[in-house]
SEMIKE-876286 format. One record per residue (C-alpha): residue in one letter; x, y negated, z. Coordinates in steps of 0.1 Angstrom, whole numbers, plus 5000, padded with zeros to 4 digits. Each point is the difference from the previous one (the first is absolute). Layout:
BEGIN
AXYZ;...
This chain:
BEGIN
X828529996504;X496650104990;X498950374996;X498850094967;X497250205013;X498649855030;X499149675015;X502449985021;X503149734997;X502650085026;X500849685008;X500750105038;X499049645011;X503049844980;X500549615005;X502049764978;X502149725023;X499049645000;X502449774981;X500049645017;X502049844973;X499049824961;X502750144986;X500650364985;X503550154985;X503350065014;X502449825018;X501449764970;X497050074981;X496649875017;X496749954978;X497049805006;X496850144992;X500049824966;X503250134990;X498750345013;X496949954974;X502149854972;X501950385003;X496850184998;X498449834969;X503350054983;X500150355011;X496450074984;X500449794971;X502950234991;X498150305004;X500850155033;X497550245015;X498949825037;X501850345017;X503049884982;X499649655010;X499850075036;X503250225001;X502149714981;X498649745025;X500850265029;X503650124989;X501649664974;X498349755021;X499850125033;X496149935003;X499250265026;X495849915001;X498749874973;X496349915016;X501949825027;X502249824974;X497549864977;X496750025025;X498350294981;X500550344981;X501950054967;X497350114984;X497549745013;X502749734988;X499850154967;X496650034992;X499849665011;X502449884974;X498450254974;X503250214994;X499150305011;X499050234969;X496650124992;X500950365017;X500950035031;X503650045002;X499550345023;X497750144974;X502749954976;X502750155018;X497350365009;X499549964958;X503750024993;X500550285020;X497150224987;X501349914962;X503450185011;X498550275018;X497750034968;X503750004975;X501050285027;X497150235001;X500249984962;X503650155000;X499550205030;X496350174996;X500850275032;X501149735025;X496550055021;X501549755024;X500049764978;X496750024987;X498849995036;X501849695003;X498749814969;X496650075009;X500649835035;X501749704984;X496749984975;X497450085027;X501849695020;X500249774966;X496050084996;X499349895039;X502249694994;X497749944971;X496750025016;X501349765025;X501349774977;X497249984985;X498049905030;X501949775011;X500749844967;X503450044995;X499650134962;X496750024979;X496950225006;X500350124966;X504250145006;X500450364998;X503150235006;X501150234969;X502650215005;X500450004964;X500249654993;X501949905031;X503349984987;X499249754973;X498849825033;X503450035019;X501949914965;X498449654999;X501049905031;
């Protein structure tokens, strides 16, 4: 897991095992590449986030490594099929967290550590906005505004 305020990732040279078979899944329910892709498309159309799709594939369908199963990462597959949202899911999750922190601070004005945490969350959102503008995932004029963030999340 990456640390919040360093550039290090901490992966410690971990490697995924090589999978030789063309089918994935548990013993009695083996899935081919096309079946896995269809499951991913169905989950994405039903409104599941990419993180939840990956978790469901691992737990329910026993597909441990999505990249080895379909040949590309899940977000790459979703963007290829044009099923990802206009705002990246990691930024949506951070905006949700900031909204709940703002509501908490309105009730508990004396919570200094909550205010510090809110500052850190919003600074990460602003850094992500700059990054996503640079790579073209969000429009150049898109801006994070804490006062209108709740309306943005309600629409999703």
